[in-house]
C-alpha positions in Angstrom: 0.0 0.0 0.0 1.1 3.7 -0.4 1.6 5.9 2.6 0.6 9.5 1.5 2.2 12.5 3.2 0.1 14.2 5.9 1.0 17.7 4.9 -0.7 18.6 1.6 2.0 21.3 0.9 4.8 18.7 1.1 6.4 17.8 -2.1 8.1 14.6 -0.9 7.7 11.4 -3.0 5.3 8.9 -1.5 6.9 5.8 0.0 5.9 2.4 -1.1 5.6 -0.1 1.8 5.6 -3.7 0.8 2.7 -5.7 2.3 3.8 -8.8 4.2 2.2 -11.9 2.8 1.7 -14.1 5.9 0.4 -17.0 3.9 3.4 -17.1 1.7 5.7 -17.1 4.7 3.9 -19.9 6.4 3.9 -22.0 3.2 7.6 -21.4 2.6 8.4 -22.4 6.2 6.3 -25.5 5.9 8.0 -26.5 2.6 11.4 -25.9 4.1 10.7 -28.0 7.2 9.4 -30.8 5.0 12.6 -30.7 2.9 14.8 -30.8 6.0 12.8 -33.7 7.4 13.2 -35.6 4.1 17.0 -35.0 4.1 17.4 -36.0 7.8 15.3 -39.1 7.2 17.5 -40.1 4.2 20.9 -39.3 5.8 19.9 -40.7 9.2 18.7 -44.0 7.8 21.4 -46.6 8.2 19.7 -49.0 5.8 20.9 -46.8 2.9 24.3 -48.2 3.6 26.3 -44.9 3.3 29.7 -46.6 3.9 28.9 -49.0 1.1 27.9 -46.1 -1.2 31.2 -44.3 -0.5 33.2 -47.4 -1.1 31.7 -48.1 -4.5 31.1 -44.6 -5.7 34.4 -44.6 -7.7 34.8 -48.4 -8.1 36.5 -49.4 -11.3 33.4 -51.3 -12.5 31.2 -48.2 -11.9 33.7 -45.9 -13.7 33.8 -48.3 -16.7 30.0 -48.3 -16.8 30.0 -44.5 -16.8 32.4 -44.6 -19.7 30.0 -46.8 -21.7 27.0 -44.7 -20.8 28.8 -41.5 -22.0 30.0 -43.3 -25.2 26.4 -44.4 -26.0 25.1 -40.9 -25.3 27.6 -39.2 -27.6 27.4 -41.8 -30.4 23.6 -42.1 -30.5 23.1 -38.4 -30.3 25.4 -37.8 -33.2 23.8 -40.5 -35.3 20.3 -39.5 -34.2 20.9 -35.8 -35.0 22.3 -36.6 -38.5 19.5 -39.0 -39.4 17.0 -36.6 -37.9 18.3 -33.8 -40.1 18.0 -36.0 -43.2 14.4 -36.9 -42.4 13.5 -33.3 -41.5 14.6 -32.2 -44.9 12.7 -35.0 -46.5 9.6 -34.0 -44.6 10.0 -30.4 -46.0 10.6 -31.6 -49.5 8.1 -30.9 -52.3 8.3 -34.5 -53.3 5.3 -36.5 -51.9 7.1 -39.8 -51.7 9.9 -38.3 -49.6 7.4 -36.6 -47.3 5.5 -39.9 -46.9 8.7 -41.8 -46.1 9.8 -39.2 -43.5 6.3 -39.2 -41.9 6.2 -43.0 -41.7 9.7 -43.1 -40.1 8.7 -40.6 -37.4 5.4 -42.3 -36.8 7.0 -45.8 -36.5 10.0 -45.0 -34.3 8.1 -42.6 -32.0 5.3 -45.0 -31.6 7.3 -48.1 -30.6 8.6 -48.1 -26.9 12.4 -47.9 -26.8 12.6 -51.1 -24.6 10.8 -53.0 -27.4 13.2 -51.7 -30.0 16.2 -52.7 -27.9 14.9 -56.3 -27.5 14.0 -56.4 -31.2 17.4 -55.4 -32.5 19.1 -57.6 -29.9 17.3 -60.6 -31.3 17.5 -59.5 -35.0 19.6 -62.5 -35.9 16.6 -64.7 -35.4 15.0 -63.0 -38.4 18.2 -62.6 -40.5 20.8 -65.2 -39.5 23.1 -63.9 -42.3 23.7 -60.5 -43.8 24.3 -60.9 -47.5 25.7 -58.1 -49.7 25.4 -58.4 -53.4 23.4 -57.7 -56.5 20.1 -59.6 -57.2 20.7 -62.7 -59.3 24.4 -62.6 -58.8 26.8 -64.2 -56.3 27.0 -62.3 -53.0 30.0 -60.1 -52.5 30.0 -60.6 -48.8 28.2 -62.9 -46.3 28.4 -62.1 -42.6 27.1 -63.9 -39.5 24.4 -61.7 -37.9 25.2 -63.0 -34.5 28.7 -61.6 -34.8 27.5 -58.2 -36.1 24.6 -57.6 -33.7 26.3 -57.4 -30.4 24.7 -55.7 -27.4 26.5 -52.5 -28.2 25.4 -52.6 -31.8 21.8 -53.3 -30.9 21.8 -50.4 -28.4 23.2 -48.0 -30.9 20.7 -49.0 -33.5 17.7 -48.7 -31.2 18.7 -45.5 -29.4 19.9 -43.8 -32.6 16.7 -44.5 -34.6 14.5 -43.6 -31.7 16.4 -40.4 -31.2 16.3 -39.6 -34.9 12.5 -39.6 -34.9 12.4 -37.0 -32.2 15.3 -34.9 -33.7 13.6 -34.9 -37.0 10.6 -33.1 -35.5 12.8 -30.7 -33.6 14.8 -29.8 -36.7 11.7 -29.6 -38.9 10.0 -27.2 -36.5 13.2 -25.1 -36.3 13.4 -24.8 -40.1 9.7 -24.1 -40.5 9.9 -21.3 -37.9 12.0 -19.2 -40.3 9.8 -16.8 -42.3 9.4 -17.9 -45.9 9.5 -14.3 -47.0 13.2 -14.0 -46.0 14.0 -17.0 -48.2 12.1 -15.4 -51.1 13.8 -12.1 -50.6 17.2 -13.7 -50.6 16.4 -15.7 -53.8 15.2 -12.5 -55.4 18.6 -11.0 -54.7 20.2 -13.8 -56.7 21.4 -16.0 -53.8 21.6 -19.7 -54.5 19.4 -22.1 -52.4 22.4 -23.5 -50.7 23.6 -20.0 -49.7 20.1 -19.1 -48.5 20.1 -22.1 -46.2 23.6 -21.5 -45.0 23.4 -17.8 -44.3 19.7 -17.2 -43.5 17.7 -20.2 -42.7 20.1 -22.4 -40.6 21.4 -19.6 -38.3 17.9 -18.6 -37.4 16.6 -22.1 -37.1 19.4 -23.0 -34.7 17.9 -20.7 -32.1 14.9 -23.0 -32.1 16.7 -26.3 -32.6 19.5 -26.1 -30.1 17.6 -25.7 -26.7 15.5 -28.8 -27.1 18.5 -30.6 -28.5 20.3 -29.9 -25.2 17.4 -31.4 -23.3 17.6 -34.4 -25.6 21.2 -35.0 -24.6 20.2 -35.2 -21.0 17.3 -37.4 -21.8 19.5 -39.7 -23.8 22.0 -40.0 -20.9 19.2 -41.2 -18.7 17.6 -43.4 -21.4 20.8 -45.4 -21.8 19.9 -47.1 -18.5 17.5 -49.3 -20.5 20.4 -51.1 -22.2 20.9 -53.0 -19.0 18.2 -55.4 -20.1 20.4 -56.7 -23.0 23.4 -57.1 -20.6 25.4 -54.1 -21.9 27.7 -52.9 -19.2 26.5 -49.4 -18.7 26.3 -47.6 -15.4 23.1 -49.3 -14.2 24.2 -52.8 -15.3 27.6 -52.3 -13.6 25.8 -51.5 -10.4 23.7 -54.6 -10.9 26.8 -56.8 -11.4 28.2 -55.6 -8.0 25.0 -56.0 -6.0 24.4 -59.5 -7.5 27.6 -60.5 -5.6 27.4 -58.5 -2.3 23.6 -58.3 -2.1 23.8 -54.5 -1.3 21.0 -53.6 -3.7 19.9 -50.3 -2.2 23.4 -48.8 -1.8 24.4 -49.8 -5.3 21.2 -48.3 -6.8 22.0 -45.2 -4.8 25.5 -45.1 -6.4 23.9 -45.2 -9.9 21.4 -42.6 -8.9 24.1 -40.2 -7.7 25.9 -40.5 -11.0 22.8 -40.1 -13.0 22.1 -36.9 -11.1 25.7 -35.7 -11.2 26.4 -36.1 -14.8 23.6 -33.8 -16.1 24.5 -31.4 -13.3 28.1 -31.2 -14.6 26.6 -30.7 -18.1 24.6 -27.7 -16.8 27.0 -26.1 -14.4 29.9 -26.1 -16.7 28.0 -23.9 -19.1 27.5 -26.3 -21.9 23.7 -26.0 -21.7 24.0 -22.2 -21.6 26.3 -22.3 -24.6 23.8 -24.4 -26.5 21.0 -21.9 -25.6 19.2 -24.0 -23.0 
């Protein structure tokens, strides 16, 4: 509320006095107390096995699993982004067959749960025991055993990359579509080639729309890699499972995996990478 001066002849500026919101203070205090109670309950619970957590937080098996998790994240994001860019351009193409193929790809790989894709690619050799390369009606150039090609890592890369490509295709397509068509037409009217128009006008503006959700997709991919434990790929979660299958310390080892899954995205954010990408 505003406190007006008592003297009408006074020329002093009225002072603004902030009104105390009692309800907000009570709610904030209640939330703070609840948060403290949760922290105390977690830290004070001996069943979490904090000594076991500290002993295994930097165990060699856990560190190796983190390396595989980061490798999968980087490889699948690169492949998924490149494939997504190709299908995004196909979806924007004036050719109806290209648009239909791109739409079908996005519909298919966004509709199937990632866990189903992982299991499908892991058992792909049951459908195609051999991979044959050659021309129709001629002797094959190369025949490979599918069991040797489709390893757990290969199956994970295929499933994660194709799944990510479907989402990145939509992100990139929306970014490109957000650029005003009039700017392209104006640049072409000035005699710029289509490649130059895309390089100098469309892509720089589209990146402002594309990059922030891509940064979120990196974090999502990091967490999604935990699903590869079902095909016995030694990522972070599977490494924790290997340890607790021998010492039976299930909760402490899951807590170790949780700490790393929380810490890795935090490092990504606090080191400024997310800010650099526009997130």
